[in-house]
N, CA, C and O atoms as CSV, one atom per row, in Angstrom:
chain,resi,resn,atom,element,x,y,z
A,1,MET,N,N,-13.366,1.593,-13.724
A,1,MET,CA,C,-12.712,0.958,-13.513
A,1,MET,C,C,-12.662,-0.098,-14.259
A,1,MET,O,O,-13.716,-0.680,-14.515
A,2,SER,N,N,-11.488,-0.548,-14.742
A,2,SER,CA,C,-11.329,-1.731,-14.822
A,2,SER,C,C,-11.541,-2.832,-13.939
A,2,SER,O,O,-11.653,-2.588,-12.738
A,3,THR,N,N,-11.645,-4.524,-14.530
A,3,THR,CA,C,-11.713,-4.871,-13.578
A,3,THR,C,C,-10.449,-5.047,-13.511
A,3,THR,O,O,-10.218,-4.885,-12.312
A,4,GLU,N,N,-9.270,-5.323,-14.132
A,4,GLU,CA,C,-7.490,-5.677,-13.901
A,4,GLU,C,C,-7.242,-4.582,-12.638
A,4,GLU,O,O,-6.734,-4.957,-11.581
A,5,THR,N,N,-7.612,-3.339,-12.846
A,5,THR,CA,C,-7.311,-1.997,-12.024
A,5,THR,C,C,-8.213,-2.299,-10.600
A,5,THR,O,O,-8.022,-1.460,-9.720
A,6,LYS,N,N,-8.799,-2.972,-10.398
A,6,LYS,CA,C,-9.938,-3.266,-9.343
A,6,LYS,C,C,-9.192,-4.685,-8.558
A,6,LYS,O,O,-9.347,-4.807,-7.342
A,7,GLU,N,N,-8.251,-5.901,-9.466
A,7,GLU,CA,C,-7.602,-6.495,-9.313
A,7,GLU,C,C,-6.181,-6.322,-8.570
A,7,GLU,O,O,-5.636,-6.995,-7.695
A,8,LYS,N,N,-5.764,-5.067,-9.316
A,8,LYS,CA,C,-5.030,-5.010,-8.593
A,8,LYS,C,C,-4.979,-4.343,-7.326
A,8,LYS,O,O,-4.211,-4.770,-6.464
A,9,ILE,N,N,-5.657,-3.416,-7.125
A,9,ILE,CA,C,-5.944,-3.274,-6.178
A,9,ILE,C,C,-6.320,-3.300,-4.455
A,9,ILE,O,O,-6.079,-2.691,-3.413
A,10,GLU,N,N,-7.167,-4.597,-5.051
A,10,GLU,CA,C,-7.341,-5.225,-3.928
A,10,GLU,C,C,-6.125,-6.733,-3.330
A,10,GLU,O,O,-6.033,-7.469,-2.348
A,11,GLN,N,N,-5.401,-6.520,-4.649
A,11,GLN,CA,C,-3.784,-7.730,-4.720
A,11,GLN,C,C,-3.284,-6.779,-3.249
A,11,GLN,O,O,-3.268,-7.115,-2.065
A,12,ALA,N,N,-2.893,-5.444,-3.944
A,12,ALA,CA,C,-2.130,-4.773,-2.711
A,12,ALA,C,C,-2.625,-4.429,-1.690
A,12,ALA,O,O,-1.839,-4.076,-0.811
A,13,THR,N,N,-3.774,-4.400,-1.457
A,13,THR,CA,C,-4.924,-4.123,-0.423
A,13,THR,C,C,-4.374,-5.555,0.691
A,13,THR,O,O,-4.178,-5.442,1.901
A,14,GLN,N,N,-4.224,-6.762,-0.076
A,14,GLN,CA,C,-4.577,-8.308,0.857
A,14,GLN,C,C,-3.303,-8.079,1.435
A,14,GLN,O,O,-3.195,-8.445,2.605
A,15,ILE,N,N,-2.077,-7.439,0.771
A,15,ILE,CA,C,-0.927,-7.528,1.455
A,15,ILE,C,C,-0.425,-6.095,2.691
A,15,ILE,O,O,0.449,-5.877,3.530
A,16,LEU,N,N,-1.202,-5.658,2.311
A,16,LEU,CA,C,-0.994,-4.075,3.111
A,16,LEU,C,C,-2.304,-4.279,4.276
A,16,LEU,O,O,-2.620,-3.330,4.992
A,17,LYS,N,N,-2.942,-5.481,4.363
A,17,LYS,CA,C,-3.717,-5.888,5.678
A,17,LYS,C,C,-2.739,-6.774,5.877
A,17,LYS,O,O,-2.047,-6.203,6.720
A,18,GLN,N,N,-2.276,-7.714,5.667
A,18,GLN,CA,C,-1.146,-8.494,6.523
A,18,GLN,C,C,-0.331,-7.583,7.229
A,18,GLN,O,O,-0.117,-7.751,8.429
A,19,ILE,N,N,0.184,-6.556,6.549
A,19,ILE,CA,C,1.075,-5.862,7.187
A,19,ILE,C,C,0.581,-5.292,8.662
A,19,ILE,O,O,0.939,-5.636,9.789
A,20,ALA,N,N,-0.556,-4.102,8.153
A,20,ALA,CA,C,-1.512,-3.775,9.583
A,20,ALA,C,C,-1.485,-4.402,10.773
A,20,ALA,O,O,-1.201,-3.969,11.890
A,21,GLU,N,N,-1.971,-5.991,10.230
A,21,GLU,CA,C,-2.565,-6.734,11.730
A,21,GLU,C,C,-0.982,-7.661,11.710
A,21,GLU,O,O,-0.844,-8.686,12.379
A,22,ASP,N,N,-0.195,-7.251,11.081
A,22,ASP,CA,C,1.042,-7.848,12.272
A,22,ASP,C,C,1.595,-7.588,13.679
A,22,ASP,O,O,2.444,-6.715,13.503
A,23,THR,N,N,1.555,-7.885,14.948
A,23,THR,CA,C,2.179,-7.062,15.584
A,23,THR,C,C,3.498,-6.454,15.941
A,23,THR,O,O,3.894,-5.690,16.821
A,24,SER,N,N,3.976,-7.021,15.027
A,24,SER,CA,C,5.714,-7.696,15.587
A,24,SER,C,C,6.219,-6.440,13.795
A,24,SER,O,O,7.321,-6.218,13.295
A,25,VAL,N,N,4.958,-6.000,13.428
A,25,VAL,CA,C,5.581,-4.372,12.763
A,25,VAL,C,C,4.896,-2.862,13.374
A,25,VAL,O,O,3.708,-2.543,13.398
A,26,PRO,N,N,6.105,-2.074,13.852
A,26,PRO,CA,C,5.767,-0.838,14.773
A,26,PRO,C,C,4.471,-0.103,13.909
A,26,PRO,O,O,3.819,-0.088,12.865
A,27,ARG,N,N,4.654,0.419,15.108
A,27,ARG,CA,C,3.009,1.163,15.177
A,27,ARG,C,C,3.265,1.677,13.944
A,27,ARG,O,O,2.540,1.144,13.105
A,28,ASN,N,N,3.995,2.491,13.494
A,28,ASN,CA,C,3.772,3.962,12.637
A,28,ASN,C,C,3.965,2.790,11.651
A,28,ASN,O,O,2.827,2.757,11.184
A,29,ILE,N,N,4.712,1.697,10.951
A,29,ILE,CA,C,4.533,1.715,9.625
A,29,ILE,C,C,3.351,0.769,9.501
A,29,ILE,O,O,3.189,0.387,8.342
A,30,ARG,N,N,2.241,0.156,10.626
A,30,ARG,CA,C,0.982,-0.285,10.314
A,30,ARG,C,C,0.192,1.032,10.064
A,30,ARG,O,O,-0.389,1.254,9.002
A,31,ARG,N,N,0.217,2.027,11.288
A,31,ARG,CA,C,-0.510,2.964,10.319
A,31,ARG,C,C,-0.490,3.380,8.883
A,31,ARG,O,O,-1.476,3.789,8.269
A,32,ALA,N,N,0.565,3.258,8.459
A,32,ALA,CA,C,1.167,3.952,6.915
A,32,ALA,C,C,0.604,2.977,6.035
A,32,ALA,O,O,0.292,3.336,4.899
A,33,ALA,N,N,0.420,1.715,6.422
A,33,ALA,CA,C,-0.400,0.681,5.944
A,33,ALA,C,C,-1.770,0.921,5.933
A,33,ALA,O,O,-2.260,0.588,4.854
A,34,ASN,N,N,-2.738,1.465,6.887
A,34,ASN,CA,C,-3.912,1.441,6.687
A,34,ASN,C,C,-4.462,2.814,6.221
A,34,ASN,O,O,-5.598,3.037,5.803
A,35,GLU,N,N,-3.240,3.862,6.402
A,35,GLU,CA,C,-3.424,5.364,5.395
A,35,GLU,C,C,-3.151,4.815,3.843
A,35,GLU,O,O,-3.944,4.870,2.903
A,36,ALA,N,N,-2.175,4.420,3.846
A,36,ALA,CA,C,-2.492,3.808,1.633
A,36,ALA,C,C,-3.757,2.955,1.814
A,36,ALA,O,O,-4.620,3.454,1.090
A,37,ILE,N,N,-4.417,1.504,2.697
A,37,ILE,CA,C,-5.480,1.258,1.918
A,37,ILE,C,C,-6.653,1.901,1.894
A,37,ILE,O,O,-7.609,1.558,1.199
A,38,GLU,N,N,-6.614,3.251,2.962
A,38,GLU,CA,C,-8.102,3.881,2.543
A,38,GLU,C,C,-7.984,4.767,1.995
A,38,GLU,O,O,-8.920,5.533,1.768
A,39,ILE,N,N,-6.793,4.950,1.604
A,39,ILE,CA,C,-6.590,6.013,0.105
A,39,ILE,C,C,-6.474,4.760,-1.066
A,39,ILE,O,O,-6.779,5.165,-2.188
A,40,LEU,N,N,-6.252,3.929,-1.031
A,40,LEU,CA,C,-6.697,3.062,-2.461
A,40,LEU,C,C,-7.990,3.270,-2.653
A,40,LEU,O,O,-8.430,3.969,-3.566
A,41,HIS,N,N,-8.883,2.504,-1.561
A,41,HIS,CA,C,-9.959,2.920,-1.336
A,41,HIS,C,C,-11.400,3.996,-1.074
A,41,HIS,O,O,-12.609,3.864,-0.881
A,42,GLY,N,N,-10.561,4.913,-1.186
A,42,GLY,CA,C,-10.915,6.269,-1.091
A,42,GLY,C,C,-11.703,6.783,-2.779
A,42,GLY,O,O,-11.605,6.244,-3.882
A,43,GLY,N,N,-12.507,8.096,-2.313
A,43,GLY,CA,C,-13.299,8.305,-4.148
A,43,GLY,C,C,-12.515,9.277,-4.374
A,43,GLY,O,O,-13.150,9.821,-5.278
A,44,GLU,N,N,-11.683,9.854,-4.242
A,44,GLU,CA,C,-11.073,10.940,-4.438
A,44,GLU,C,C,-9.861,11.064,-5.132
A,44,GLU,O,O,-8.772,11.336,-4.626
A,45,GLY,N,N,-10.143,10.815,-6.516
A,45,GLY,CA,C,-9.581,10.898,-7.998
A,45,GLY,C,C,-9.026,9.455,-8.535
A,45,GLY,O,O,-9.272,8.350,-8.052
A,46,THR,N,N,-8.141,9.795,-9.765
A,46,THR,CA,C,-8.289,8.611,-10.389
A,46,THR,C,C,-7.876,7.702,-9.673
A,46,THR,O,O,-7.569,8.010,-8.521
A,47,PRO,N,N,-7.712,6.100,-10.166
A,47,PRO,CA,C,-7.157,4.963,-9.281
A,47,PRO,C,C,-5.320,5.303,-9.835
A,47,PRO,O,O,-4.330,4.707,-9.410
A,48,ALA,N,N,-5.332,5.807,-10.302
A,48,ALA,CA,C,-3.755,5.868,-10.767
A,48,ALA,C,C,-3.281,7.233,-9.997
A,48,ALA,O,O,-2.060,7.306,-9.863
A,49,VAL,N,N,-3.961,8.218,-9.522
A,49,VAL,CA,C,-4.095,9.236,-8.267
A,49,VAL,C,C,-3.821,8.710,-7.364
A,49,VAL,O,O,-2.734,8.866,-6.806
A,50,ARG,N,N,-4.888,7.804,-6.897
A,50,ARG,CA,C,-4.960,7.354,-5.604
A,50,ARG,C,C,-3.723,6.068,-5.350
A,50,ARG,O,O,-3.311,5.658,-4.265
A,51,ALA,N,N,-3.342,5.647,-6.650
A,51,ALA,CA,C,-2.418,4.181,-6.798
A,51,ALA,C,C,-0.428,5.310,-6.041
A,51,ALA,O,O,0.412,5.009,-5.192
A,52,ALA,N,N,-0.564,6.330,-6.840
A,52,ALA,CA,C,0.749,7.155,-6.355
A,52,ALA,C,C,0.443,7.427,-5.377
A,52,ALA,O,O,1.516,7.300,-4.786
A,53,ASN,N,N,-0.614,7.899,-4.272
A,53,ASN,CA,C,-0.784,8.927,-3.366
A,53,ASN,C,C,-0.245,7.815,-2.325
A,53,ASN,O,O,0.591,8.030,-1.448
A,54,ALA,N,N,-0.951,6.455,-2.619
A,54,ALA,CA,C,-0.203,5.121,-1.724
A,54,ALA,C,C,0.595,4.650,-1.685
A,54,ALA,O,O,1.018,4.098,-0.669
A,55,ILE,N,N,1.237,4.668,-2.962
A,55,ILE,CA,C,2.599,4.490,-3.481
A,55,ILE,C,C,3.713,5.300,-2.154
A,55,ILE,O,O,4.671,4.779,-1.583
A,56,SER,N,N,3.252,6.451,-2.005
A,56,SER,CA,C,4.180,8.158,-1.148
A,56,SER,C,C,4.170,7.254,-0.276
A,56,SER,O,O,5.175,6.584,-0.514
A,57,ILE,N,N,3.502,6.710,0.827
A,57,ILE,CA,C,2.649,7.219,1.527
A,57,ILE,C,C,3.857,6.171,1.973
A,57,ILE,O,O,4.816,6.649,2.579
A,58,LEU,N,N,3.817,4.289,1.589
A,58,LEU,CA,C,4.113,3.485,1.517
A,58,LEU,C,C,6.489,3.846,1.395
A,58,LEU,O,O,7.481,3.713,2.110
A,59,ASP,N,N,6.288,4.100,0.639
A,59,ASP,CA,C,7.832,4.682,0.041
A,59,ASP,C,C,8.107,5.345,1.047
A,59,ASP,O,O,9.335,5.408,1.010
A,60,GLU,N,N,7.737,5.932,2.002
A,60,GLU,CA,C,7.920,6.425,3.090
A,60,GLU,C,C,8.116,5.590,4.415
A,60,GLU,O,O,9.241,5.533,4.910
A,61,ALA,N,N,7.136,4.992,4.955
A,61,ALA,CA,C,7.300,3.576,5.544
A,61,ALA,C,C,8.477,3.078,5.143
A,61,ALA,O,O,9.382,3.350,5.932
A,62,SER,N,N,8.817,2.422,4.170
A,62,SER,CA,C,9.876,1.631,3.423
A,62,SER,C,C,11.385,1.624,4.090
A,62,SER,O,O,12.179,0.766,4.477
A,63,GLN,N,N,11.317,3.509,3.980
A,63,GLN,CA,C,12.504,3.889,4.876
A,63,GLN,C,C,12.787,4.258,5.780
A,63,GLN,O,O,13.731,5.000,6.053
A,64,ASP,N,N,11.738,3.643,6.662
A,64,ASP,CA,C,12.067,3.694,8.156
A,64,ASP,C,C,12.936,2.006,8.901
A,64,ASP,O,O,12.696,0.799,8.945
A,65,PRO,N,N,14.017,2.991,9.368
A,65,PRO,CA,C,14.648,2.268,9.822
A,65,PRO,C,C,14.598,0.868,10.559
A,65,PRO,O,O,15.364,-0.096,10.527
A,66,ASN,N,N,13.274,1.138,11.317
A,66,ASN,CA,C,12.810,0.799,12.710
A,66,ASN,C,C,12.028,-0.512,11.849
A,66,ASN,O,O,11.945,-1.461,12.629
A,67,CYS,N,N,11.474,-0.833,10.587
A,67,CYS,CA,C,10.376,-1.108,9.174
A,67,CYS,C,C,11.467,-2.425,9.055
A,67,CYS,O,O,12.570,-2.451,8.510
A,68,PRO,N,N,10.638,-3.637,9.864
A,68,PRO,CA,C,11.383,-5.286,9.697
A,68,PRO,C,C,11.433,-5.562,8.148
A,68,PRO,O,O,10.688,-5.211,7.233
A,69,LEU,N,N,12.539,-6.291,8.186
A,69,LEU,CA,C,12.868,-6.501,6.674
A,69,LEU,C,C,11.837,-7.699,5.542
A,69,LEU,O,O,12.096,-8.058,4.393
A,70,HIS,N,N,10.402,-8.145,6.619
A,70,HIS,CA,C,9.767,-8.769,6.178
A,70,HIS,C,C,8.483,-7.923,6.110
A,70,HIS,O,O,7.587,-8.488,5.483
A,71,ALA,N,N,8.208,-6.849,6.543
A,71,ALA,CA,C,7.768,-5.718,6.079
A,71,ALA,C,C,7.393,-5.375,4.759
A,71,ALA,O,O,6.581,-5.676,3.884
A,72,ARG,N,N,8.659,-4.355,5.077
A,72,ARG,CA,C,9.728,-4.046,4.218
A,72,ARG,C,C,9.742,-4.902,2.941
A,72,ARG,O,O,9.892,-4.380,1.836
A,73,THR,N,N,9.627,-5.869,3.064
A,73,THR,CA,C,9.691,-6.567,1.866
A,73,THR,C,C,7.935,-6.839,0.541
A,73,THR,O,O,7.599,-6.719,-0.637
A,74,LYS,N,N,7.321,-7.315,2.116
A,74,LYS,CA,C,5.205,-6.762,1.618
A,74,LYS,C,C,5.097,-5.566,0.742
A,74,LYS,O,O,5.000,-5.814,-0.460
A,75,ILE,N,N,5.095,-4.530,1.042
A,75,ILE,CA,C,5.650,-2.920,1.245
A,75,ILE,C,C,6.240,-2.876,-0.270
A,75,ILE,O,O,5.655,-2.330,-1.205
A,76,TRP,N,N,7.730,-3.664,-0.375
A,76,TRP,CA,C,7.695,-3.394,-1.641
A,76,TRP,C,C,6.989,-4.062,-2.814
A,76,TRP,O,O,6.833,-3.664,-3.969
A,77,ASN,N,N,6.486,-5.529,-2.025
A,77,ASN,CA,C,5.507,-6.052,-3.232
A,77,ASN,C,C,4.123,-5.412,-3.663
A,77,ASN,O,O,3.551,-5.525,-4.747
A,78,ALA,N,N,3.561,-4.401,-2.038
A,78,ALA,CA,C,2.265,-3.857,-2.850
A,78,ALA,C,C,3.015,-2.174,-3.994
A,78,ALA,O,O,2.886,-1.735,-5.137
A,79,VAL,N,N,3.653,-1.866,-2.899
A,79,VAL,CA,C,4.070,-0.895,-4.116
A,79,VAL,C,C,4.441,-1.414,-6.157
A,79,VAL,O,O,4.200,-0.726,-7.149
A,80,SER,N,N,5.007,-2.685,-6.095
A,80,SER,CA,C,5.332,-2.663,-7.541
A,80,SER,C,C,3.901,-3.112,-8.039
A,80,SER,O,O,3.632,-2.987,-9.233
A,81,ILE,N,N,3.016,-3.608,-7.195
A,81,ILE,CA,C,1.379,-3.816,-8.059
A,81,ILE,C,C,0.363,-2.873,-8.434
A,81,ILE,O,O,-0.534,-2.973,-9.271
A,82,LEU,N,N,0.761,-1.674,-7.438
A,82,LEU,CA,C,0.098,-0.561,-7.417
A,82,LEU,C,C,0.913,0.899,-8.231
A,82,LEU,O,O,0.442,2.036,-8.261
A,83,GLU,N,N,2.427,0.378,-8.926
A,83,GLU,CA,C,3.014,1.155,-10.185
A,83,GLU,C,C,2.471,0.963,-11.261
A,83,GLU,O,O,2.371,1.927,-12.020
A,84,THR,N,N,1.832,-0.627,-11.759
A,84,THR,CA,C,0.771,-0.905,-12.653
A,84,THR,C,C,-0.096,0.046,-12.927
A,84,THR,O,O,-0.437,0.779,-13.855
A,85,ILE,N,N,-0.300,-0.150,-12.027
A,85,ILE,CA,C,-1.895,0.814,-12.626
A,85,ILE,C,C,-1.986,1.812,-13.090
A,85,ILE,O,O,-1.244,2.605,-12.510
A,86,GLN,N,N,-2.796,2.468,-14.266
A,86,GLN,CA,C,-2.485,3.721,-15.670
A,86,GLN,C,C,-4.396,3.467,-15.647
A,86,GLN,O,O,-5.321,2.656,-15.690
A,87,ASP,N,N,-4.008,4.822,-15.551
A,87,ASP,CA,C,-5.477,5.781,-16.078
A,87,ASP,C,C,-5.788,4.954,-17.630
A,87,ASP,O,O,-6.731,5.305,-18.339
């Protein structure tokens, strides 16, 4: 895995940790952020596959009508970073 890819995963992880630690965000959204972090750092699949799996979870969370705007914006930021990861 290239250093650039590692940096992107780390950037996305930092954003997702902010969401996961924010108590004003509903529990299911925080759970989705934690799940995405686990997927990104898990050893299964290439970095691009892990990013795609995390994006899928985050996209679903961002569609939740209970998701606060600030959390949705952070989710979109993380997704845009993850979308640039390629094999």
